[in-house]
N, CA and C of each residue as an Amber inpcrd file, in Angstrom:
protein
   546
  -8.3860000 -82.2570000  28.6210000  -7.6260000 -81.4030000  28.7520000
  -6.1640000 -81.6200000  28.1630000  -5.7810000 -80.2440000  27.7490000
  -4.2240000 -80.5780000  26.7860000  -3.3960000 -80.1840000  27.8230000
  -2.1030000 -80.9010000  27.5960000  -0.8430000 -80.9770000  28.2690000
  -0.3560000 -79.7570000  28.0390000   0.4380000 -79.1180000  28.9760000
   1.3210000 -77.9290000  28.5590000   2.2410000 -78.1460000  27.4240000
   2.5840000 -79.2680000  27.4830000   4.2330000 -79.9070000  25.8760000
   3.2600000 -79.4900000  25.0240000   1.9290000 -79.7750000  25.0930000
   1.0820000 -79.6760000  23.5130000   0.9160000 -78.2460000  22.9830000
   0.5680000 -77.4120000  24.3790000   0.3750000 -76.1880000  23.7440000
   1.6780000 -75.5590000  23.3520000   2.8310000 -75.7880000  23.8290000
   4.2180000 -75.2990000  23.3920000   4.3140000 -75.7680000  22.1670000
   3.8980000 -77.0610000  21.5770000   3.9850000 -77.7380000  20.2470000
   3.5350000 -76.6060000  19.2620000   2.0080000 -76.3340000  19.7320000
   1.1070000 -75.6510000  18.9060000   1.7130000 -74.1610000  18.6130000
   2.0670000 -73.6810000  19.3450000   2.3160000 -72.1940000  19.8760000
   3.9510000 -72.0830000  19.2140000   4.2620000 -72.5630000  18.1650000
   5.7420000 -72.1780000  17.5370000   5.4440000 -70.9550000  16.9370000
   6.2420000 -70.0760000  17.2330000   6.1710000 -68.9360000  16.8220000
   7.5170000 -68.1970000  15.9120000   7.3900000 -67.6190000  15.0260000
   8.6970000 -67.3660000  14.2790000   8.4620000 -66.0010000  14.0470000
  10.1730000 -65.3520000  14.1010000  10.3850000 -63.9810000  14.1820000
  11.0860000 -63.5570000  12.6650000  10.4820000 -62.8660000  12.1840000
  10.3490000 -62.3510000  10.6070000  11.5720000 -60.8560000  10.7300000
  12.2630000 -61.1070000   9.8990000  13.4220000 -59.8280000   9.6070000
  13.8150000 -59.6170000   8.1660000  14.1000000 -58.5550000   8.0250000
  14.3920000 -58.3060000   6.4730000  15.6310000 -57.5400000   6.7120000
  16.6370000 -58.2440000   6.0140000  18.2450000 -58.1110000   6.0820000
  18.4430000 -57.8280000   4.8720000  19.5170000 -55.9960000   5.0570000
  19.7140000 -55.7510000   4.1270000  21.1600000 -55.1430000   3.6890000
  21.8330000 -56.1570000   2.8480000  23.1900000 -55.3500000   2.8040000
  23.5910000 -54.6170000   1.4790000  24.4470000 -53.3960000   1.6980000
  24.8190000 -52.7610000   0.7020000  26.0300000 -53.0700000   0.0460000
  25.8950000 -52.5350000  -1.4530000  27.7330000 -52.9050000  -1.9940000
  27.5740000 -53.7950000  -2.4200000  28.8230000 -54.0790000  -3.0070000
  29.2690000 -55.2690000  -3.5020000  29.6590000 -56.6440000  -2.6460000
  28.8120000 -57.7640000  -2.7600000  28.7680000 -58.4080000  -1.7970000
  29.6640000 -59.8830000  -2.1190000  30.4210000 -60.0900000  -1.1020000
  31.4750000 -61.5320000  -1.3040000  31.1130000 -62.2840000  -2.1350000
  31.5030000 -63.1940000  -2.7170000  30.9300000 -64.5760000  -3.3570000
  30.2840000 -65.6150000  -2.2420000  29.5310000 -66.0540000  -2.0290000
  28.9290000 -67.1800000  -1.4740000  28.3050000 -66.3730000   0.1170000
  27.8420000 -65.3160000  -0.1670000  27.0110000 -64.8050000   1.0080000
  25.7060000 -65.2020000   1.2660000  25.0710000 -65.7900000   0.6320000
  24.0320000 -66.4330000   0.7020000  24.2470000 -67.3900000   1.6980000
  25.1160000 -68.4230000   1.3000000  25.2970000 -69.6140000   2.0870000
  26.1450000 -69.0880000   3.7580000  26.6960000 -68.2710000   3.2550000
  27.6560000 -67.9950000   4.7550000  26.4390000 -66.9890000   5.6250000
  25.6800000 -66.5780000   5.2630000  24.2490000 -65.7940000   5.9030000
  23.8460000 -66.7670000   6.2770000  23.3200000 -68.0350000   5.6310000
  22.2770000 -68.5530000   6.4240000  23.0240000 -69.4010000   7.6430000
  24.3800000 -70.0110000   7.0280000  24.7490000 -70.7620000   8.1130000
  25.1680000 -70.0400000   9.5160000  25.4900000 -68.6510000   9.1900000
  25.5960000 -67.7490000  10.5150000  24.4160000 -67.9110000  11.0960000
  23.1160000 -67.7500000  10.5280000  21.7610000 -67.4900000  11.1630000
  21.6480000 -68.3360000  11.8570000  21.8580000 -69.9030000  11.3480000
  21.8300000 -71.3230000  12.2110000  21.6360000 -71.0740000  13.4640000
  22.5970000 -69.9210000  14.0760000  22.6160000 -69.9070000  15.7770000
  21.2450000 -69.4330000  16.3940000  20.5500000 -68.9710000  15.3010000
  18.9550000 -68.4500000  15.7940000  17.9620000 -69.2960000  15.3610000
  18.0720000 -70.3660000  14.7050000  17.0440000 -71.3090000  14.3700000
  16.5800000 -70.7320000  12.9280000  17.0800000 -70.9000000  11.7460000
  16.3210000 -70.1600000  10.7270000  15.3470000 -71.2720000  10.1750000
  14.0610000 -70.8930000   9.6400000  12.9370000 -71.8060000   9.2490000
  12.8100000 -71.2360000   7.9600000  13.0470000 -69.7620000   7.7640000
  13.4170000 -69.7770000   5.9930000  14.1110000 -69.2040000   5.7090000
  14.5390000 -68.9830000   4.9860000  15.3580000 -67.6030000   4.3570000
  15.2650000 -67.4020000   2.8420000  15.0860000 -66.5740000   2.3560000
  14.8710000 -66.2900000   0.7090000  15.8410000 -66.0430000   0.2920000
  16.0590000 -66.1000000  -0.9830000  17.4030000 -65.9140000  -1.7120000
  17.5210000 -64.2210000  -1.6990000  18.6430000 -63.9330000  -2.2150000
  18.7540000 -62.0880000  -2.1670000  18.0850000 -61.4760000  -3.2180000
  17.3010000 -60.4130000  -2.9060000  16.5350000 -59.8690000  -4.2030000
  17.4970000 -58.3560000  -3.9530000  18.0400000 -58.2370000  -5.4980000
  18.9070000 -56.8240000  -5.3100000  18.5910000 -55.6540000  -5.8900000
  18.5260000 -54.4130000  -5.6730000  17.6620000 -53.3630000  -5.9090000
  19.1340000 -52.6450000  -6.9620000  18.2430000 -51.9350000  -8.0330000
  19.3600000 -51.3060000  -9.0620000  20.0490000 -50.3760000  -8.1510000
  21.4050000 -50.1770000  -8.8950000  22.3110000 -49.0560000  -8.1180000
  21.4740000 -47.9160000  -8.4910000  21.4930000 -47.1590000  -7.0300000
  20.6770000 -46.1460000  -6.8970000  21.4380000 -44.7880000  -6.1480000
  21.5580000 -43.4940000  -6.4240000  22.3640000 -42.5320000  -5.8400000
  22.6030000 -42.4890000  -4.3970000  21.2660000 -42.2310000  -3.6230000
  21.2200000 -42.7490000  -2.1330000  20.5440000 -43.5650000  -2.0990000
  20.3640000 -44.7900000  -1.6640000  19.7560000 -45.7240000  -1.1540000
  18.9520000 -45.5680000  -0.3060000  17.6160000 -45.5630000   0.0820000
  16.7980000 -45.4980000   0.6280000  17.0110000 -45.7610000   2.3860000
  17.4780000 -46.8120000   2.5870000  17.9850000 -47.7440000   3.6860000
  19.2320000 -46.9360000   3.9560000  20.0570000 -46.5360000   3.4400000
  21.7320000 -46.1390000   3.3990000  22.1710000 -44.8820000   3.1240000
  21.4630000 -43.6450000   3.5510000  21.6940000 -42.4690000   2.7010000
  22.9760000 -41.7800000   2.7970000  23.7600000 -42.6410000   3.9270000
  25.4240000 -42.3390000   3.6090000  26.0240000 -42.6160000   2.7990000
  25.4340000 -43.9410000   1.8110000  26.1070000 -44.5750000   0.6010000
  25.6010000 -43.8290000  -0.4690000  26.4560000 -43.6770000  -1.5310000
  26.2330000 -43.5600000  -2.6720000  26.5780000 -44.4280000  -3.8520000
  25.6500000 -44.3590000  -4.5750000  25.8850000 -45.1510000  -6.1680000
  26.0400000 -46.5390000  -5.7990000  25.2610000 -47.1200000  -5.2800000
  25.3430000 -48.4420000  -4.6590000  24.0050000 -49.3700000  -4.5520000
  23.7940000 -50.7100000  -4.8430000  22.8490000 -51.3470000  -5.1820000
  22.7480000 -52.1480000  -3.6330000  21.3430000 -52.6210000  -3.0520000
  21.3270000 -53.4200000  -1.9980000  20.5780000 -54.6200000  -1.8500000
  21.0750000 -55.5240000  -1.6580000  20.2820000 -56.8750000  -1.6310000
  19.7050000 -56.9720000  -0.3560000  18.6740000 -57.5320000  -0.2720000
  17.6690000 -57.7190000   0.7860000  17.1400000 -59.2270000   1.1140000
  17.2610000 -59.8100000   2.2630000  16.9350000 -60.9400000   2.6440000
  15.7000000 -61.3790000   3.4870000  14.7970000 -61.9140000   2.9880000
  13.9090000 -62.1630000   3.9590000  14.0580000 -63.5840000   4.8400000
  13.9670000 -63.6470000   6.3520000  14.2340000 -64.3440000   6.9650000
  13.3000000 -64.6700000   8.2830000  12.9640000 -65.7120000   8.5810000
  12.1870000 -66.1740000   9.6000000  12.8810000 -66.9590000  10.6270000
  12.8440000 -66.4730000  12.1150000  14.4600000 -67.4210000  12.9980000
  12.8780000 -67.8660000  13.8960000  13.5490000 -69.0410000  14.4530000
  12.7070000 -69.9060000  15.3450000  13.3030000 -69.0510000  16.8080000
  13.9790000 -68.5010000  17.0960000  14.9160000 -67.9960000  18.3360000
  14.6270000 -66.8250000  18.3310000  13.9550000 -65.9240000  19.4370000
  13.4350000 -64.3820000  19.3850000  15.1110000 -63.6770000  19.5230000
  15.1840000 -62.7640000  18.7820000  16.0220000 -61.6410000  18.8010000
  15.4650000 -60.8580000  18.4340000  16.8410000 -59.1770000  18.6140000
  16.0380000 -58.3130000  18.3610000  16.8780000 -57.5630000  16.6520000
  16.5350000 -56.7030000  16.2750000  16.9910000 -56.0760000  15.1600000
  18.3680000 -55.7390000  15.1330000  18.5740000 -54.8390000  16.6160000
  20.0420000 -54.2650000  16.7390000  21.5170000 -55.7660000  16.8870000
  20.6030000 -56.4620000  17.8160000  21.5300000 -57.5610000  18.0750000
  21.8320000 -58.0660000  17.0150000  20.8980000 -58.4240000  15.6610000
  21.1060000 -59.1930000  14.6850000  21.8700000 -58.5870000  14.0270000
  21.8850000 -57.0150000  13.7180000  22.5700000 -56.5490000  13.1000000
  24.0450000 -55.8990000  13.0400000  24.3210000 -56.3910000  14.7750000
  25.5960000 -56.4480000  15.0740000  26.2690000 -57.5670000  14.6610000
  25.5550000 -58.5080000  15.1460000  26.1420000 -60.0760000  14.5150000
  26.4230000 -59.8040000  12.8120000  25.5760000 -59.6990000  12.3550000
  25.8460000 -59.8750000  10.7210000  26.8550000 -58.9770000  10.3510000
  27.1020000 -57.7690000  10.8230000  28.3900000 -57.0310000  10.8130000
  29.5340000 -57.6510000  11.1030000  29.4700000 -58.3000000  11.7670000
  30.7670000 -59.0660000  12.8560000  30.9410000 -60.3460000  12.1410000
  30.3340000 -61.3130000  11.6660000  30.2340000 -62.5530000  11.7110000
  30.7390000 -62.5020000   9.9020000  29.6920000 -61.5930000   8.9840000
  30.4030000 -61.7370000   7.5190000  31.3240000 -60.6210000   7.4690000
  31.8830000 -60.7470000   6.3400000  33.0630000 -59.5490000   5.6550000
  32.3800000 -58.4660000   5.2030000  31.5980000 -57.8490000   5.7740000
  30.5230000 -56.7490000   5.3270000  30.9260000 -55.6050000   6.6400000
  30.8840000 -54.5080000   6.2540000  31.0340000 -53.3170000   7.1700000
  29.7820000 -53.2860000   7.8620000  29.7350000 -52.8710000   9.3510000
  28.6330000 -52.7090000   9.6420000  27.5670000 -51.4660000   9.0900000
  28.5370000 -50.4310000   8.8490000  27.5960000 -49.3110000   8.0150000
  26.8200000 -49.7050000   6.8830000  26.9990000 -51.0980000   6.2960000
  26.5720000 -51.3950000   4.9680000  25.4320000 -52.8700000   5.5050000
  24.9770000 -52.7770000   6.3370000  24.2060000 -54.0960000   7.1770000
  22.7550000 -53.0460000   7.7580000  21.5670000 -53.7250000   7.2250000
  20.5450000 -52.7130000   8.1300000  19.3990000 -54.3940000   8.2060000
  19.1040000 -54.2720000   9.7210000  17.8170000 -55.1640000   9.6760000
  16.7420000 -54.7900000  10.3260000  15.3900000 -55.0790000   9.7920000
  14.4640000 -54.3470000  10.3630000  13.1310000 -55.6290000   9.9670000
  12.3170000 -55.3600000  11.0500000  11.3860000 -56.1650000  11.6470000
  10.0970000 -55.5060000  10.2260000   9.7150000 -56.9440000   9.3680000
   8.6190000 -56.4320000   8.6930000   7.6340000 -55.6940000   8.7350000
   7.4220000 -55.6870000  10.1970000   5.8700000 -54.9930000  10.8930000
   6.2990000 -53.5890000  11.7460000   7.3440000 -53.5140000  11.2620000
   7.9750000 -51.7760000  11.5610000   7.0470000 -50.8730000  11.2320000
   7.1640000 -49.5600000  11.7050000   6.8010000 -48.7230000  11.0740000
   7.4260000 -48.1380000   9.3540000   8.6760000 -48.2480000   9.7260000
   9.3800000 -47.4410000   8.4960000   9.3200000 -48.8150000   7.0420000
   8.8270000 -50.1190000   7.5370000   8.8860000 -50.8540000   6.5070000
   7.5300000 -50.6670000   6.0690000   6.3130000 -50.4520000   6.8410000
   5.1900000 -50.5070000   6.5410000   4.9000000 -49.2220000   6.1820000
   5.3100000 -48.0410000   5.8810000   5.3740000 -46.8710000   5.2910000
   6.1220000 -47.0280000   4.1070000   6.9750000 -47.6920000   3.4960000
   7.7100000 -48.0000000   2.6170000   6.9120000 -48.8410000   1.3350000
   6.2130000 -49.9520000   2.2140000   5.7540000 -50.8390000   1.4360000
   3.9560000 -50.7590000   0.9800000   3.9050000 -49.1080000   1.6020000
   2.3770000 -48.6700000   1.1260000   2.2620000 -48.6080000  -0.6590000
   1.5700000 -49.0080000  -1.0710000   1.0990000 -48.8770000  -2.5500000
   0.2850000 -47.9190000  -2.7170000   0.0800000 -46.8690000  -3.5060000
  -1.2860000 -46.2290000  -3.9630000  -1.7240000 -46.6480000  -5.3450000
  -2.5610000 -46.9120000  -5.6370000  -2.9070000 -47.3960000  -6.8020000
  -3.8530000 -46.1860000  -7.7740000  -4.0280000 -45.0410000  -7.1580000
  -4.7260000 -43.6560000  -7.8630000  -3.3140000 -43.0280000  -8.6070000
  -4.2170000 -42.7200000  -9.4210000  -3.8010000 -41.5880000 -10.4490000
  -3.3950000 -40.5520000  -9.9230000  -2.2020000 -39.6810000  -9.7830000
  -1.7680000 -38.6450000  -9.5270000  -2.5740000 -37.4350000 -10.1150000
  -3.0430000 -36.4870000  -9.1000000  -3.9040000 -35.3770000 -10.0060000
  -3.5970000 -33.9290000  -9.5210000  -2.8510000 -33.4370000 -10.4820000
  -2.2390000 -31.9360000 -10.0500000  -3.5620000 -31.0750000  -9.8330000
  -3.2050000 -30.1530000  -8.4470000  -4.2780000 -29.5860000  -8.2080000
  -4.1160000 -27.8240000  -8.6200000  -2.8940000 -27.6190000  -8.9180000
  -2.5900000 -26.2050000  -9.7440000  -3.2770000 -25.8530000 -10.9440000
  -3.5830000 -26.8270000 -11.5820000  -4.2220000 -26.6910000 -13.0010000
  -5.5220000 -26.5330000 -12.7600000  -6.5020000 -26.9210000 -11.6700000
  -7.7570000 -26.9520000 -11.5450000  -8.6650000 -25.4420000 -11.6370000
  -9.3590000 -25.2600000 -12.3400000  -9.8940000 -23.5540000 -11.8140000
 -10.3900000 -23.6350000 -10.2910000 -11.4270000 -24.4990000  -9.9940000
 -11.8640000 -24.3350000  -8.9610000 -11.2650000 -25.5840000  -8.1090000
 -11.1010000 -24.7970000  -6.7280000  -9.9450000 -25.5210000  -5.8110000
 -11.0600000 -26.0330000  -4.6560000 -12.2420000 -25.8070000  -4.5480000
 -13.4650000 -26.2620000  -3.6490000 -13.0850000 -25.5120000  -2.4270000
 -13.8820000 -25.7700000  -1.3840000 -13.7280000 -24.7230000  -0.1540000
 -13.9780000 -23.4580000  -0.2580000 -13.7090000 -23.1090000   1.0900000
 -14.2310000 -21.7830000   1.3410000 -13.0860000 -20.5440000   0.8100000
 -13.4710000 -19.4630000  -0.0670000 -12.7860000 -18.2610000  -0.3580000
 -11.8410000 -17.6970000   0.9590000 -10.7540000 -17.6170000   0.9630000
 -10.1410000 -16.9570000   1.7980000  -9.6860000 -15.3570000   1.6650000
 -10.1800000 -14.7260000   0.8650000  -9.6030000 -13.7800000  -0.0080000
 -10.1570000 -12.5630000   1.3490000 -11.1990000 -12.8440000   2.0190000
 -11.4760000 -11.6820000   2.9600000 -10.3260000 -11.7500000   4.4930000
  -9.5450000 -12.7300000   4.5260000  -8.6780000 -12.5150000   5.4260000
  -7.0180000 -12.0340000   4.6250000  -6.9770000 -11.3390000   3.4280000
  -6.1050000 -11.1880000   3.1600000  -5.6480000  -9.7260000   2.5160000
  -5.0440000  -9.0810000   2.4120000  -5.0890000  -7.7330000   1.4400000
  -5.5370000  -6.5240000   2.1140000  -6.1340000  -5.6420000   1.7710000
  -6.6010000  -4.5490000   2.3080000  -8.1230000  -4.5720000   3.5130000
  -8.4370000  -5.6260000   3.2540000  -9.9320000  -6.1110000   3.9560000
  -9.4190000  -6.1860000   5.3480000  -8.2700000  -7.2970000   5.4390000
  -7.7640000  -7.9000000   6.4950000  -6.8960000  -6.8860000   7.7050000
  -6.4470000  -5.6560000   6.7730000  -5.6850000  -4.6250000   7.3230000
  -6.3100000  -3.6360000   8.0690000  -7.7900000  -3.2060000   7.5280000
  -8.6290000  -2.3830000   7.9840000  -9.3080000  -3.4880000   9.0310000
  -9.5710000  -4.3800000   9.2940000  -9.9260000  -5.4340000   9.8710000
  -8.9000000  -5.1850000  11.1320000  -7.7590000  -5.3530000  11.1530000
  -6.7050000  -5.0750000  12.1730000  -6.8300000  -3.9990000  13.0290000
  -6.8980000  -2.7200000  11.8660000  -6.7340000  -1.4460000  12.7150000
  -7.8890000  -1.3930000  13.5350000  -9.1350000  -1.6750000  13.1220000
 -10.1080000  -1.6100000  13.8140000 -10.4110000  -2.6930000  15.4920000
  -9.4850000  -3.4640000  15.4050000  -9.6700000  -4.5070000  16.2030000
  -8.3290000  -3.4640000  17.4490000  -7.4310000  -3.1140000  16.9490000
  -6.4900000  -2.1670000  17.6770000  -7.1210000  -0.9180000  18.2280000
  -7.6160000  -0.4520000  17.2750000  -8.5600000   0.6490000  18.0160000
  -9.4460000   0.5640000  19.1270000 -10.2340000  -0.6320000  19.0280000
 -11.0930000  -1.3440000  19.9730000 -10.4000000  -1.5980000  21.1730000
  -9.2490000  -2.2010000  20.8530000  -8.1870000  -2.4490000  22.1400000
  -7.6600000  -1.5070000  22.8050000  -7.1370000  -0.6250000  21.9580000
  -6.6530000   0.5420000  22.5930000  -8.0320000   1.2060000  23.7060000
  -8.8500000   1.6470000  23.2430000 -10.1130000   2.2350000  24.1140000
 -10.2820000   1.0540000  25.0460000 -10.3770000  -0.4030000  25.3490000
 -10.8990000  -1.1570000  26.3350000  -9.5510000  -0.7560000  27.0480000
  -7.9940000  -0.7290000  26.9170000  -7.3050000  -0.8780000  27.8330000
  -7.0880000   0.6680000  28.4920000  -7.4260000   1.8220000  27.7720000
  -7.4170000   2.9440000  28.3620000  -8.4270000   3.3990000  29.4740000
  -9.8440000   2.5630000  29.1730000 -10.9170000   2.3650000  30.2640000
 -10.6640000   1.4490000  31.3060000  -9.7210000   0.7040000  31.2250000
  -9.3330000  -0.4840000  32.3250000  -8.4670000   0.2940000  33.5080000
  -7.2600000   0.8620000  33.0220000  -6.3370000   1.6720000  33.3320000
  -6.6430000   2.9420000  34.3120000  -7.7570000   3.3890000  33.8820000
  -8.2830000   4.1220000  34.5880000  -7.7850000   5.9320000  34.0540000
  -6.6680000   5.7490000  32.9930000  -6.2710000   7.1150000  32.2470000
  -7.2990000   6.7920000  31.3010000  -7.5110000   8.2500000  30.8720000
  -8.2720000   8.4360000  29.9970000  -7.4290000   9.3350000  28.8050000
  -7.5340000   9.1330000  27.6770000  -6.9310000  10.0120000  26.7710000
  -8.0870000  11.5460000  26.4030000  -7.7650000  12.2100000  26.4740000
  -8.5230000  13.5790000  26.1250000  -7.7200000  14.1690000  25.3410000
  -8.3000000  15.0830000  24.4690000  -7.7340000  16.1740000  23.5400000
  -7.8320000  17.4430000  24.2560000  -6.9510000  18.3400000  24.5600000
  -6.5410000  19.1400000  25.3670000  -6.3870000  20.6690000  24.1650000
  -7.5720000  21.4490000  23.8750000  -7.7560000  22.6710000  23.5850000
  -7.2830000  23.8510000  24.1870000  -6.9040000  23.9040000  25.3630000
  -6.6850000  25.0240000  25.8260000  -5.9610000  25.8280000  25.3310000
  -6.2990000  27.3910000  25.3720000  -5.1140000  28.0530000  24.7930000
  -3.7530000  28.3910000  25.6000000  -3.9450000  27.6120000  26.9210000
  -2.4790000  27.7440000  27.5840000  -1.4220000  26.9780000  27.1450000
  -0.4150000  26.9880000  27.0580000   0.5300000  26.0220000  26.2180000
   0.2820000  25.8540000  25.1490000  -0.1910000  26.7410000  24.0810000
  -0.1390000  26.5470000  22.8430000   0.7410000  27.2310000  21.8680000
   1.7430000  27.8640000  22.8330000   3.0240000  28.7280000  21.6560000
   3.9860000  27.9610000  22.1530000   4.7170000  27.4810000  20.8180000
   5.8870000  26.9950000  20.8120000   7.0670000  27.8560000  21.8190000
   8.0380000  27.1190000  22.4560000   9.0580000  27.9610000  23.0080000
  10.0530000  27.9790000  21.9600000  10.1960000  27.5820000  20.7460000
  11.3390000  28.2490000  20.0460000  10.6830000  28.6730000  18.5100000
  11.0890000  29.8140000  18.3330000  10.9930000  30.3190000  17.3460000
   9.5470000  31.0090000  17.1770000   8.9520000  31.1860000  18.1780000
   7.2870000  31.8830000  17.7400000   7.2290000  33.0230000  18.4490000
   7.4180000  34.3390000  17.8000000   7.2390000  35.7450000  17.9910000
   6.3450000  36.2600000  17.3790000   5.3880000  37.0860000  18.2010000
   4.3190000  37.5570000  17.9520000   4.1980000  38.8180000  18.3610000
């Protein structure tokens, strides 16, 4: 039977993060960031990967015409994205609004990394789009169906309320009060 200490040694867990820094970075930021993250026990630290200058970077929609540098980091000590983001913003000479920290397993990262290898096909140029035609539920046929439904609903409501709509063809009260001289 294994000792508890053996289980601890075997169950070494790392915590992965993707750190994004926007804008022009100070010189030596790689070394500074790595030494600053030693507080959390850096296991792996990738060199920064720069994106081209974009009008509105995806992770920084409030910034314009800037590049973003991403670092992939594996830490030994558990921490959260918010704590790490605040710590990096405070320790490095980078504004906190220019720092983002994400877990690679987060839904945002998974959505951004999904690549489709299928070729895009426009559907508007196709003659037959497939499926059932919906022409019966639009235009004059739909108007006539609505009028029939309203008529049956009116008849049902008049029967339920106890009042019956009848036409009165009695000669009494058939003369107009105004301007009817005979």
